FIKOLZA-1660 file (N, C-alpha, C; in steps of 0.1 Angstrom, whole numbers, plus 5000, padded with zeros to 4 digits):
% residues 101
   i   px   py   pz ch aa at
   1 3759 0845 4827  A  M  N
   1 3757 0855 4818  A  M CA
   1 3741 0848 4817  A  M  C
   2 3735 0855 4810  A  C  N
   2 3719 0850 4800  A  C CA
   2 3716 0850 4790  A  C  C
   3 3721 0835 4777  A  L  N
   3 3718 0838 4772  A  L CA
   3 3704 0838 4761  A  L  C
   4 3702 0844 4751  A  S  N
   4 3688 0841 4745  A  S CA
   4 3677 0852 4752  A  S  C
   5 3680 0856 4760  A  G  N
   5 3673 0864 4771  A  G CA
   5 3665 0851 4785  A  G  C
   6 3672 0842 4787  A  S  N
   6 3675 0834 4794  A  S CA
   6 3670 0839 4807  A  S  C
   7 3664 0836 4818  A  L  N
   7 3674 0839 4834  A  L CA
   7 3683 0830 4838  A  L  C
   8 3683 0836 4850  A  P  N
   8 3703 0831 4850  A  P CA
   8 3696 0816 4857  A  P  C
   9 3705 0804 4855  A  P  N
   9 3702 0792 4862  A  P CA
   9 3696 0794 4877  A  P  C
  10 3691 0789 4883  A  E  N
  10 3684 0781 4897  A  E CA
  10 3701 0783 4902  A  E  C
  11 3695 0787 4914  A  G  N
  11 3714 0781 4926  A  G CA
  11 3716 0791 4925  A  G  C
  12 3721 0805 4915  A  Y  N
  12 3733 0812 4910  A  Y CA
  12 3726 0829 4916  A  Y  C
  13 3734 0830 4926  A  N  N
  13 3731 0844 4928  A  N CA
  13 3739 0856 4916  A  N  C
  14 3730 0860 4903  A  V  N
  14 3735 0866 4895  A  V CA
  14 3733 0879 4899  A  V  C
  15 3744 0895 4894  A  T  N
  15 3741 0909 4897  A  T CA
  15 3750 0912 4882  A  T  C
  16 3745 0922 4882  A  G  N
  16 3749 0931 4866  A  G CA
  16 3757 0939 4871  A  G  C
  17 3771 0944 4870  A  V  N
  17 3782 0951 4869  A  V CA
  17 3783 0957 4857  A  V  C
  18 3783 0977 4859  A  F  N
  18 3792 0983 4846  A  F CA
  18 3803 0987 4850  A  F  C
  19 3809 0982 4843  A  M  N
  19 3822 0991 4845  A  M CA
  19 3824 1007 4837  A  M  C
  20 3824 1017 4839  A  K  N
  20 3830 1027 4834  A  K CA
  20 3847 1026 4834  A  K  C
  21 3856 1027 4823  A  N  N
  21 3869 1030 4820  A  N CA
  21 3876 1039 4812  A  N  C
  22 3865 1050 4807  A  W  N
  22 3865 1061 4801  A  W CA
  22 3855 1074 4809  A  W  C
  23 3863 1088 4807  A  D  N
  23 3855 1093 4807  A  D CA
  23 3847 1099 4797  A  D  C
  24 3834 1104 4794  A  S  N
  24 3834 1097 4781  A  S CA
  24 3828 1116 4781  A  S  C
  25 3833 1128 4791  A  L  N
  25 3834 1142 4789  A  L CA
  25 3845 1147 4777  A  L  C
  26 3850 1133 4778  A  D  N
  26 3864 1139 4766  A  D CA
  26 3865 1131 4756  A  D  C
  27 3854 1130 4752  A  E  N
  27 3852 1123 4741  A  E CA
  27 3836 1128 4732  A  E  C
  28 3828 1125 4722  A  S  N
  28 3823 1132 4717  A  S CA
  28 3815 1125 4704  A  S  C
  29 3824 1111 4702  A  G  N
  29 3821 1102 4692  A  G CA
  29 3805 1100 4693  A  G  C
  30 3800 1085 4692  A  I  N
  30 3786 1086 4688  A  I CA
  30 3784 1076 4701  A  I  C
  31 3794 1065 4702  A  C  N
  31 3794 1054 4714  A  C CA
  31 3792 1063 4733  A  C  C
  32 3782 1060 4739  A  S  N
  32 3776 1072 4749  A  S CA
  32 3780 1062 4759  A  S  C
  33 3785 1065 4768  A  T  N
  33 3786 1054 4777  A  T CA
  33 3770 1055 4787  A  T  C
  34 3769 1066 4795  A  E  N
  34 3751 1069 4797  A  E CA
  34 3749 1057 4793  A  E  C
  35 3742 1061 4777  A  R  N
  35 3736 1051 4776  A  R CA
  35 3741 1036 4773  A  R  C
  36 3749 1033 4773  A  D  N
  36 3753 1021 4776  A  D CA
  36 3752 1017 4789  A  D  C
  37 3753 1027 4799  A  C  N
  37 3750 1020 4813  A  C CA
  37 3734 1017 4815  A  C  C
  38 3724 1028 4808  A  E  N
  38 3711 1029 4807  A  E CA
  38 3703 1011 4805  A  E  C
  39 3710 1014 4792  A  D  N
  39 3711 0999 4785  A  D CA
  39 3712 0991 4795  A  D  C
  40 3723 0982 4806  A  A  N
  40 3730 0973 4806  A  A CA
  40 3714 0969 4824  A  A  C
  41 3714 0984 4831  A  Y  N
  41 3702 0991 4839  A  Y CA
  41 3688 0982 4835  A  Y  C
  42 3681 0985 4829  A  K  N
  42 3674 0979 4818  A  K CA
  42 3674 0963 4817  A  K  C
  43 3684 0964 4815  A  V  N
  43 3685 0943 4817  A  V CA
  43 3681 0943 4825  A  V  C
  44 3688 0940 4834  A  C  N
  44 3691 0940 4849  A  C CA
  44 3680 0943 4850  A  C  C
  45 3668 0951 4856  A  Q  N
  45 3652 0954 4856  A  Q CA
  45 3647 0943 4846  A  Q  C
  46 3652 0937 4836  A  I  N
  46 3643 0931 4831  A  I CA
  46 3643 0915 4838  A  I  C
  47 3656 0911 4837  A  L  N
  47 3662 0900 4848  A  L CA
  47 3653 0897 4863  A  L  C
  48 3650 0911 4867  A  D  N
  48 3654 0914 4882  A  D CA
  48 3661 0902 4888  A  D  C
  49 3679 0913 4887  A  I  N
  49 3689 0910 4894  A  I CA
  49 3695 0925 4897  A  I  C
  50 3699 0928 4909  A  P  N
  50 3706 0937 4911  A  P CA
  50 3718 0945 4903  A  P  C
  51 3715 0958 4901  A  F  N
  51 3720 0968 4894  A  F CA
  51 3739 0971 4899  A  F  C
  52 3752 0976 4897  A  H  N
  52 3757 0980 4897  A  H CA
  52 3769 0985 4891  A  H  C
  53 3771 0999 4896  A  Q  N
  53 3776 1009 4884  A  Q CA
  53 3792 1011 4894  A  Q  C
  54 3804 1009 4889  A  V  N
  54 3818 1014 4889  A  V CA
  54 3825 1019 4883  A  V  C
  55 3833 1028 4889  A  S  N
  55 3841 1032 4882  A  S CA
  55 3855 1036 4878  A  S  C
  56 3861 1031 4866  A  Y  N
  56 3878 1030 4874  A  Y CA
  56 3887 1039 4861  A  Y  C
  57 3873 1053 4862  A  V  N
  57 3884 1061 4846  A  V CA
  57 3896 1062 4852  A  V  C
  58 3905 1065 4866  A  K  N
  58 3911 1073 4872  A  K CA
  58 3924 1061 4870  A  K  C
  59 3914 1048 4871  A  E  N
  59 3927 1035 4872  A  E CA
  59 3932 1030 4858  A  E  C
  60 3917 1035 4850  A  Y  N
  60 3919 1034 4838  A  Y CA
  60 3934 1043 4831  A  Y  C
  61 3933 1053 4832  A  W  N
  61 3938 1061 4830  A  W CA
  61 3956 1057 4832  A  W  C
  62 3957 1060 4849  A  H  N
  62 3973 1055 4848  A  H CA
  62 3974 1039 4844  A  H  C
  63 3972 1030 4845  A  D  N
  63 3975 1017 4846  A  D CA
  63 3973 1015 4835  A  D  C
  64 3963 1016 4822  A  V  N
  64 3969 1011 4810  A  V CA
  64 3969 1022 4801  A  V  C
  65 3959 1035 4798  A  F  N
  65 3962 1050 4787  A  F CA
  65 3978 1051 4787  A  F  C
  66 3985 1055 4797  A  S  N
  66 3990 1063 4799  A  S CA
  66 4004 1058 4797  A  S  C
  67 4004 1043 4794  A  N  N
  67 4014 1031 4790  A  N CA
  67 4008 1033 4777  A  N  C
  68 3999 1030 4774  A  L  N
  68 4001 1028 4761  A  L CA
  68 4005 1043 4752  A  L  C
  69 4009 1057 4759  A  L  N
  69 4007 1064 4752  A  L CA
  69 4025 1062 4754  A  L  C
  70 4027 1062 4761  A  K  N
  70 4040 1055 4767  A  K CA
  70 4053 1054 4757  A  K  C
  71 4049 1035 4750  A  E  N
  71 4047 1028 4746  A  E CA
  71 4045 1038 4727  A  E  C
  72 4039 1034 4726  A  Y  N
  72 4036 1045 4716  A  Y CA
  72 4046 1054 4714  A  Y  C
  73 4054 1060 4721  A  E  N
  73 4067 1078 4721  A  E CA
  73 4078 1066 4717  A  E  C
  74 4079 1050 4719  A  K  N
  74 4090 1047 4720  A  K CA
  74 4090 1039 4710  A  K  C
  75 4079 1036 4697  A  G  N
  75 4079 1031 4684  A  G CA
  75 4071 1015 4687  A  G  C
  76 4063 1015 4696  A  R  N
  76 4061 1001 4698  A  R CA
  76 4047 1006 4697  A  R  C
  77 4038 0990 4694  A  T  N
  77 4023 0990 4693  A  T CA
  77 4021 0982 4705  A  T  C
  78 4017 0985 4716  A  P  N
  78 4010 0979 4733  A  P CA
  78 3995 0979 4726  A  P  C
  79 3983 0962 4736  A  N  N
  79 3972 0962 4733  A  N CA
  79 3966 0964 4746  A  N  C
  80 3965 0975 4745  A  P  N
  80 3956 0978 4758  A  P CA
  80 3950 0968 4768  A  P  C
  81 3941 0963 4753  A  D  N
  81 3935 0953 4760  A  D CA
  81 3932 0946 4772  A  D  C
  82 3955 0940 4769  A  I  N
  82 3960 0929 4781  A  I CA
  82 3962 0936 4793  A  I  C
  83 3971 0951 4789  A  L  N
  83 3965 0957 4805  A  L CA
  83 3950 0967 4808  A  L  C
  84 3942 0963 4802  A  C  N
  84 3930 0969 4808  A  C CA
  84 3926 0953 4815  A  C  C
  85 3926 0938 4806  A  N  N
  85 3925 0931 4817  A  N CA
  85 3933 0924 4825  A  N  C
  86 3944 0930 4825  A  K  N
  86 3953 0926 4841  A  K CA
  86 3951 0935 4853  A  K  C
  87 3955 0948 4851  A  H  N
  87 3946 0958 4859  A  H CA
  87 3937 0962 4864  A  H  C
  88 3928 0961 4855  A  I  N
  88 3911 0967 4856  A  I CA
  88 3906 0951 4862  A  I  C
  89 3901 0941 4853  A  K  N
  89 3892 0940 4854  A  K CA
  89 3898 0927 4863  A  K  C
  90 3910 0921 4863  A  F  N
  90 3914 0909 4871  A  F CA
  90 3921 0916 4886  A  F  C
  91 3924 0929 4886  A  N  N
  91 3929 0934 4897  A  N CA
  91 3912 0946 4905  A  N  C
  92 3913 0952 4901  A  H  N
  92 3908 0965 4905  A  H CA
  92 3893 0957 4907  A  H  C
  93 3887 0955 4893  A  F  N
  93 3872 0949 4901  A  F CA
  93 3878 0940 4902  A  F  C
  94 3878 0928 4907  A  H  N
  94 3878 0916 4911  A  H CA
  94 3878 0915 4929  A  H  C
  95 3887 0927 4933  A  K  N
  95 3884 0926 4944  A  K CA
  95 3874 0938 4946  A  K  C
  96 3867 0942 4940  A  Y  N
  96 3852 0946 4940  A  Y CA
  96 3847 0938 4945  A  Y  C
  97 3847 0930 4935  A  A  N
  97 3837 0917 4932  A  A CA
  97 3837 0906 4946  A  A  C
  98 3848 0911 4947  A  I  N
  98 3845 0896 4961  A  I CA
  98 3848 0908 4975  A  I  C
  99 3853 0919 4978  A  H  N
  99 3851 0926 4986  A  H CA
  99 3836 0930 4988  A  H  C
 100 3834 0941 4980  A  T  N
 100 3824 0943 4978  A  T CA
 100 3803 0937 4976  A  T  C
 101 3806 0929 4965  A  L  N
 101 3797 0917 4963  A  L CA
 101 3797 0908 4967  A  L  C
% end
């Protein structure tokens, strides 16, 4: 992570990755996945680092959102961020980072 617009520290190979976890076709709100991805790409261009985009839309739906709905039906209030970290960031994305990047 680069702070205050600084370049990555010497000796580190830094790569930018944009994770898409929700299908924006299902939404009509202000937040635009496409705009967020473009912003991430522009930052990578400025920093002169590689950029990758990965999609975990299906995994998020099955591993996080479906569970959230089931828990709501039972009268519980789950925290989807915890499930996202467990299933998406520290499982699917971690495997991608290790095996692909």
